[in-house]
C-alpha positions in Angstrom: 239.4 -57.3 -164.5 238.0 -58.6 -167.8 236.5 -56.5 -170.6 234.6 -59.5 -172.0 235.1 -63.4 -172.5 236.3 -64.6 -176.1 234.4 -67.5 -177.1 236.5 -69.9 -180.2 234.8 -72.5 -181.5 235.3 -75.4 -184.1 231.8 -77.6 -185.0 231.1 -79.6 -187.7 228.3 -79.0 -188.7 225.9 -77.2 -186.7 226.5 -76.1 -182.9 224.9 -74.0 -180.1 226.6 -73.0 -176.6 225.5 -72.5 -173.9 227.1 -70.7 -170.4 224.9 -70.6 -167.0 221.6 -72.0 -169.5 221.7 -68.7 -171.4 222.5 -69.6 -175.1 225.9 -67.8 -176.4 226.1 -69.0 -179.9 224.4 -70.6 -182.9 225.5 -71.5 -186.0 223.6 -73.5 -188.9 221.2 -75.2 -186.1 217.4 -73.9 -186.2 216.1 -72.4 -182.7 214.7 -74.8 -180.1 215.8 -78.1 -182.5 215.6 -81.1 -181.0 217.9 -84.1 -180.1 217.4 -85.4 -183.6 217.2 -82.6 -185.7 220.1 -82.1 -188.4 221.9 -79.4 -188.9 220.4 -76.2 -191.5 223.8 -76.0 -193.4 227.4 -77.8 -193.3 230.7 -75.8 -192.5 233.2 -74.9 -195.2 236.1 -75.0 -193.3 236.2 -77.9 -190.2 239.4 -76.2 -188.9 238.7 -72.7 -188.9 237.6 -71.0 -185.2 234.6 -69.1 -185.2 234.0 -66.5 -182.9 232.1 -64.6 -180.1 232.4 -62.2 -178.0 230.5 -63.0 -174.7 230.0 -60.0 -171.5 231.7 -60.2 -168.5 227.6 -60.3 -167.2 227.2 -64.1 -168.7 229.7 -65.6 -166.0 229.2 -65.7 -162.3 232.3 -65.8 -159.4 232.3 -69.5 -158.3 231.2 -72.4 -160.3 230.3 -71.7 -164.1 228.9 -74.5 -166.8 229.5 -74.2 -169.9 226.9 -76.7 -172.4 227.4 -77.8 -175.9 225.0 -79.1 -178.5 226.1 -80.4 -181.6 224.4 -81.8 -184.8 225.4 -82.9 -187.8 223.8 -82.2 -191.5 222.3 -85.6 -192.4 222.6 -89.3 -190.7 225.3 -90.4 -192.9 227.8 -87.8 -192.0 231.1 -89.8 -191.3 232.6 -87.8 -188.8 231.8 -84.5 -186.2 233.9 -82.2 -184.5 233.6 -79.7 -181.3 236.6 -77.9 -179.9 236.3 -75.0 -177.8 237.9 -72.4 -175.6 237.1 -69.3 -173.5 239.2 -66.6 -172.8 239.4 -63.3 -170.6 239.6 -60.3 -172.4 241.5 -57.4 -170.7 242.5 -53.6 -172.0 245.4 -53.2 -173.5 248.9 -52.0 -171.5 250.9 -50.2 -173.3 252.3 -51.5 -176.2 251.5 -55.5 -175.5 248.9 -57.4 -177.4 247.7 -59.2 -173.9 247.4 -62.3 -175.2 248.5 -65.4 -173.6 248.8 -69.1 -174.3 245.6 -71.1 -174.0 245.7 -74.1 -171.5 243.1 -76.9 -171.5 241.4 -78.0 -168.5 240.6 -81.6 -168.9 239.7 -82.5 -165.2 237.2 -80.3 -162.7 239.7 -77.8 -162.1 239.7 -74.8 -159.7 241.8 -71.7 -161.3 243.0 -69.1 -159.6 244.5 -65.8 -161.8 245.4 -62.3 -161.6 246.7 -59.8 -163.5 249.4 -57.5 -163.9 249.5 -53.5 -164.6 252.8 -52.7 -165.9 252.2 -49.3 -165.9 251.5 -49.0 -161.8 253.9 -51.9 -161.1 250.6 -53.6 -159.6 248.8 -57.0 -159.0 245.3 -56.9 -159.0 243.5 -59.0 -156.3 243.4 -62.8 -156.9 240.4 -64.3 -158.4 239.1 -67.8 -158.5 236.6 -70.1 -160.3 236.0 -74.0 -159.9 235.2 -75.6 -163.9 233.6 -78.6 -163.7 234.2 -81.1 -166.4 231.6 -83.2 -167.9 230.4 -83.9 -163.8 227.1 -85.3 -162.6 225.6 -84.8 -158.9 226.4 -88.0 -156.8 223.0 -90.2 -156.4 222.1 -93.6 -155.4 222.6 -94.8 -159.1 226.6 -93.8 -159.3 227.8 -93.8 -155.6 228.1 -96.9 -153.4 229.8 -97.4 -149.8 232.5 -100.4 -151.4 234.3 -100.7 -148.2 234.6 -99.4 -144.6 236.0 -100.4 -141.2 233.3 -100.1 -138.3 235.7 -102.2 -135.7 239.3 -102.1 -136.3 241.9 -104.3 -134.7 243.5 -103.3 -131.5 246.6 -101.1 -132.1 249.6 -103.0 -131.5 253.0 -101.6 -133.3 254.5 -98.7 -131.8 254.2 -96.6 -134.4 249.9 -97.3 -134.2 250.3 -96.6 -130.1 252.3 -93.7 -130.5 249.2 -92.3 -132.1 246.3 -93.7 -130.3 245.4 -96.7 -128.2 241.9 -96.3 -129.3 240.9 -99.2 -132.3 238.1 -96.7 -133.2 240.6 -93.8 -134.3 241.4 -96.9 -137.0 238.1 -96.6 -138.8 237.6 -95.6 -142.1 234.7 -95.5 -144.9 235.5 -95.9 -148.9 233.0 -94.6 -151.5 233.2 -95.1 -154.7 232.3 -93.4 -157.9 230.6 -96.6 -160.4 229.0 -93.8 -163.2 230.0 -93.0 -166.1 230.6 -89.4 -165.7 232.9 -87.7 -162.7 230.7 -86.8 -159.4 230.0 -83.7 -158.0 229.7 -84.0 -154.3 228.6 -80.9 -153.6 225.8 -81.5 -150.7 226.8 -84.8 -149.9 226.9 -85.6 -146.7 226.2 -88.2 -143.7 223.3 -87.4 -141.6 223.5 -91.0 -139.7 226.7 -92.7 -138.7 229.3 -90.2 -139.0 229.1 -86.5 -139.1 230.7 -85.3 -142.0 229.8 -82.9 -145.2 232.0 -82.9 -148.4 233.7 -79.4 -149.0 232.8 -77.1 -151.5 234.1 -77.8 -155.1 234.6 -81.9 -154.1 234.8 -83.8 -156.8 235.0 -87.6 -157.6 236.4 -88.9 -160.9 235.0 -91.9 -163.1 236.0 -95.3 -161.3 237.8 -93.3 -158.5 238.0 -94.0 -154.7 237.6 -91.5 -151.8 238.6 -92.4 -147.7 236.8 -90.6 -145.2 239.1 -91.1 -142.0 238.4 -91.1 -138.0 241.6 -90.1 -137.9 244.2 -89.2 -140.2 247.5 -89.9 -138.1 246.2 -93.0 -136.9 245.4 -94.3 -140.5 248.7 -92.9 -141.6 250.3 -95.0 -138.7 248.7 -98.5 -140.0 248.6 -97.9 -143.9 250.8 -95.2 -144.6 249.5 -91.9 -146.5 246.1 -93.0 -148.6 247.0 -93.2 -152.3 243.1 -90.9 -152.9 241.9 -88.3 -152.2 240.9 -88.3 -148.0 238.6 -86.1 -145.5 238.4 -86.3 -141.9 235.1 -87.0 -140.0 233.8 -86.7 -136.7 232.0 -89.1 -134.9 232.6 -93.0 -135.1 230.7 -96.0 -136.2 228.9 -98.2 -133.7 230.8 -101.4 -132.8 226.9 -103.3 -132.5 225.3 -101.7 -135.9 223.8 -98.9 -136.9 222.1 -96.8 -139.9 224.2 -95.3 -142.3 222.3 -92.6 -144.1 224.1 -90.3 -147.0 222.0 -87.9 -148.5 222.7 -85.6 -151.9 221.5 -82.9 -153.5 218.1 -84.9 -155.0 215.0 -85.6 -152.7 215.9 -89.3 -152.7 218.7 -90.6 -150.2 222.3 -91.6 -152.2 222.5 -94.8 -149.6 220.7 -95.6 -146.6 221.2 -99.3 -144.6 222.2 -100.8 -141.4 224.7 -103.1 -140.9 224.7 -105.3 -138.3 227.7 -107.5 -136.3 225.7 -110.8 -135.5 224.9 -113.0 -138.2 224.4 -113.0 -141.2 226.4 -110.3 -141.3 230.1 -111.3 -141.7 231.0 -111.7 -138.2 235.1 -111.3 -138.6 234.6 -108.0 -139.2 233.7 -107.1 -135.7 237.2 -106.6 -134.4 239.1 -109.5 -135.5 240.9 -107.5 -138.5 239.2 -107.5 -141.8 236.5 -104.6 -142.9 233.6 -105.2 -144.7 233.7 -105.2 -148.6 230.6 -104.8 -150.7 230.8 -107.8 -153.1 230.4 -106.8 -157.0 230.2 -103.3 -155.7 229.9 -101.7 -159.4 226.8 -103.9 -160.0 225.5 -101.6 -157.3 224.0 -103.9 -154.6 221.3 -103.6 -152.0 223.7 -102.2 -149.1 221.0 -103.5 -146.6 221.2 -107.3 -147.5 223.9 -108.8 -145.7 224.8 -111.5 -148.3 226.0 -108.9 -150.4 228.7 -107.8 -148.1 232.0 -110.2 -146.8 234.9 -109.9 -144.9 238.3 -108.3 -146.7 240.9 -111.2 -147.7 243.2 -108.8 -146.2 243.8 -107.9 -142.5 242.7 -104.7 -142.4 240.8 -104.5 -145.9 242.4 -102.3 -148.7 241.1 -98.7 -148.0 241.9 -96.8 -151.3 242.3 -99.7 -153.6 240.4 -102.6 -155.3 240.0 -105.6 -153.5 241.4 -108.7 -154.9 239.3 -109.3 -157.8 237.8 -112.9 -158.3 237.1 -114.1 -154.9 238.1 -117.8 -154.0 235.6 -120.2 -152.5 237.9 -120.0 -149.1 237.7 -116.8 -149.1 234.0 -116.3 -149.6 234.1 -119.5 -146.6 236.2 -117.7 -144.6 234.4 -114.0 -145.2 231.1 -115.9 -143.8 232.5 -117.9 -141.0 231.3 -121.1 -142.8 231.6 -124.4 -140.2 231.7 -126.9 -142.9 233.6 -127.3 -146.3 232.9 -126.7 -149.7 231.2 -130.4 -149.8 229.3 -129.3 -146.5 225.2 -127.9 -146.1 225.7 -125.4 -143.8 221.9 -124.1 -143.6 220.8 -127.8 -144.6 218.4 -126.9 -147.8 220.4 -129.5 -149.8 222.7 -127.5 -151.7 226.4 -127.9 -150.8 228.2 -125.0 -149.8 230.4 -124.8 -153.1 227.4 -124.8 -155.0 226.0 -121.8 -153.0 229.2 -120.3 -153.5 228.7 -120.9 -157.7 225.0 -120.1 -158.1 226.0 -116.7 -155.7 223.0 -117.9 -152.8 223.7 -117.7 -149.0 224.9 -120.8 -147.4 223.3 -120.1 -143.6 220.0 -119.4 -145.3 217.8 -122.3 -146.2 215.4 -120.0 -148.0 218.1 -118.4 -150.4 218.8 -122.3 -151.6 219.4 -122.1 -155.7 216.9 -124.1 -157.4 217.7 -124.3 -161.4 214.3 -125.0 -163.2 214.1 -127.0 -166.6 211.3 -126.2 -168.9 210.0 -126.4 -172.2 209.7 -123.2 -174.2 208.6 -121.9 -177.6 211.5 -120.3 -179.6 212.4 -118.5 -182.2 215.4 -119.7 -183.9 216.9 -118.8 -187.5 213.5 -117.6 -188.8 211.6 -121.1 -187.4 209.3 -121.2 -184.0 209.6 -125.1 -182.4 210.0 -126.5 -178.9 213.3 -126.1 -176.9 214.5 -127.9 -173.4 215.5 -125.2 -171.4 217.7 -124.8 -168.2 217.4 -121.4 -166.0 219.8 -120.9 -163.1 221.4 -118.3 -161.1 225.4 -117.8 -161.3 227.7 -115.7 -159.4 229.4 -113.4 -160.7 232.8 -111.9 -159.6 234.0 -115.1 -158.8 236.8 -117.6 -159.5 234.4 -120.5 -160.4 232.2 -121.9 -162.8 228.9 -123.9 -163.6 228.8 -125.6 -166.8 226.1 -127.5 -168.6 226.7 -130.8 -169.1 224.2 -133.2 -171.5 223.3 -137.0 -171.3 220.5 -139.3 -172.6 221.4 -142.2 -170.3 223.1 -140.7 -167.3 226.0 -142.3 -167.7 227.6 -140.5 -170.3 227.5 -136.8 -169.9 229.0 -134.0 -172.4 229.9 -130.5 -172.1 230.9 -130.1 -175.8 229.0 -126.3 -177.0 227.7 -127.4 -179.6 224.8 -129.2 -177.9 223.4 -126.1 -176.2 222.9 -122.2 -176.5 222.5 -119.6 -174.2 219.3 -117.8 -174.5 219.8 -114.8 -172.2 221.9 -113.9 -169.5 220.4 -111.2 -167.1 222.4 -109.4 -164.4 220.6 -109.2 -161.7 222.3 -106.4 -159.7 223.2 -108.3 -156.6 226.2 -110.5 -157.4 224.7 -113.1 -159.7 223.1 -113.5 -163.2 220.1 -115.3 -164.3 220.9 -117.3 -167.2 218.9 -119.4 -169.3 220.4 -122.1 -172.1 218.4 -124.7 -174.5 219.4 -127.1 -176.6 221.1 -127.1 -179.8 218.0 -129.1 -181.4 214.4 -128.8 -180.7 212.1 -131.4 -179.4 211.4 -134.0 -181.7 208.3 -136.6 -181.6 211.2 -139.7 -182.0 213.9 -138.0 -179.7 215.4 -139.6 -177.2 215.4 -138.6 -173.3 217.5 -136.0 -172.5 218.7 -134.9 -169.3 220.6 -132.0 -168.1 222.6 -130.6 -165.1 225.2 -128.3 -164.1 228.6 -129.4 -163.0 230.6 -126.8 -160.7 234.6 -126.1 -161.2 
């Protein structure tokens, strides 16, 4: 049983510490200081600890949250500092001082502890508390469904058949944290698609993946033990497509989309071996759009690991099950399949044809405003290929020399494409020869 807690702080120049939303420590900082207010004093000994005694009532059983704000004394300060420890204090027993070596928590951690009474030779009951470190609730901006396998291939190996002859038992879903903080997965649950709720104290680290398995034994028979944390769900994914609805702590769904086993969704994921993989998952693309999904390069997918980077044309075309080759035009929109790949557009939807736009724009360059010939186009991201702007004055000799053009802007569209605008290096002149621009794909 703790009598109190000892809070020790090193700071530069002013700081305040809150436990579960209640202020417990303040030095060199005005009450109700705004985020851009300076500290009202400096610290003479940056390496020295400043102590405060915290009552046990400040903490609760279970999860506790510690928040810290640090302010410097001026806008020209070249450094800052914040170190903090919180130690439970017990009464002295015998002649000992009851001070143990501190330990640091760098990740969300469940801590279990008990005390020993040397006089009576008894241990206390086991206490536990879960400490979160800089985590935020999972929401629509930081969590994606990066891969799922709704209709796996039939089991054929003896190891697989020893577990199950039902292909559905080999299903899985993979979630990915694309945010800048660890994710608190409390209250994250599936309302449609499968039956699953994350257990208390579940977290997902920055850039980490988590697997949800239909049957753990079946999964391990096919893939081996998962390389990441994993949980089992009940129910099963529909082989014909269905709604996937993921809810969290907030009022808005984390993800709400409907997949299908028919075109324009990649049909090879319907029992032929590949899984469905979200294209450019870090951009958080709209999960409802079929062109944001592709069949996995590996049969069975890549559960728990990143899909091989740099999607090639052959992989892209295979995932979309194109009938023609790179120089064919499957959707009849007068754009070759290879250029649909480079532009990030759909080769099976004629309404999604990429159309580069040439225009004259008035731009300020080096303090002078002039008219420039510009070209704006979409370019696919995360692919092994590129578009290069070439310039000519006679339509015979073309040059891609970088001195001829300048990039005006490049905007990530969040859907696996970016919109690029380039301009000629020189402004339009009255006696200038005609100038032509084109895109070359590689």
